[in-house]
N, C-alpha and C positions, 0 to 999 in steps of 0.2 A: 504493499499500499504505500501513494507518495504521499507526502504532507498537504493539503489544501486540496484534497479531493475524494471523492466517496467511492470508485471505482479503483481496483485493483490494476499494476502493470503487470506485463507478462514481459517480463527483461531475462527469462533463461526458455527461450524458446529454442536452444541447441542443446540443452541439459535432456531437456522434454522427447526430441529427437531423438538424441542416442538412448534413452530409456526403453522410448517406444521399439526403436529397431533391437536393440538386446532382445526385450521381452519377444516380440515376433520371431525371433532367432531360435529363442531357448524352447517356446512354446511349439514352432513349429504350424504358425499362421498367417496367413495373408487376409487385407482386408481391402474393402473398397471404399466410400463415401460418394454416393450422387446427390446431388441436390432434389429437394423433393416439394419444394414450393414456401410457403407461407401459411401458417397454420395458428391462425388469433393474430396477426400482424408480425407475428416473429420468424424469424427464419428457422428452416428446419429441411434435416436432411437426414438417409438413412445408410446407416453402418453395416456392410457386409462382410461376414467372416467365413474362410475357408480353409480347409487344411492344407500342407503343401508337406512337401519332404526335403531331404535335405540336401539335395540336387537345388532346391528352388525351383521343382515342379508345382505348378498350382492348380488344383481341382477347381470345377464350373463353379461361379459362386450359383447358390439355390435359394437359400432363403434370408431374410434380412435379421439381423438378431437384433437391432435396434434403433429408435428417431434418437438423432442428436438436437437440440433446439438449443436456439439461443437464446437466454430468457433475457440478458441482456450486456454491457458493456463489462465484458471481464469473467461474464459466468456462462457455461455452457452446461446440460444436462444431459446424460445418454437414456433413455426412457424408454419401457419395456411397450412392444409397437402394437400389442393386443390389450392390455389391461390400463398404461401410462404410469405404470410405478417406477422410481427414480432408481434406476440402476447404477449411476453413478454421473457424481460433478466436475468440474473442475473451473479454469481460468482459462482454457485455451483448446479448440476443437482436437488438437495432438493429445494434452492432456486429459480430456473428455475418453476418447478412443483409448488410449492406455489401461483405463482405470477400469472402461466397460471390457474391455479385453483380460483384462487380470479376475472380473468378477466373471465373467460365464466363460473362460474359452480351461476345463480342466487342462 
């Protein structure tokens, strides 16, 4: 959080990307994010996950696992696509994708 503002700033983009890459490699998973329009005035995207092997061969993306919603500046949430419960939250899209993969992918 910076002084004089109400919103957190994301200064750790590189650290978030490195953490996400390590998680993807360790859990052998690939992800894809697609825009899904707007939901009650908020940007909404769809997160897709699929397994991949140690050579990096990716299986087809078949099921979406979460809806990524930009709640406000500096706040993203990953919600279950059917019942709307919050799976993860964070300060950036990358941070939320990482947290959602940790929560969903075993």
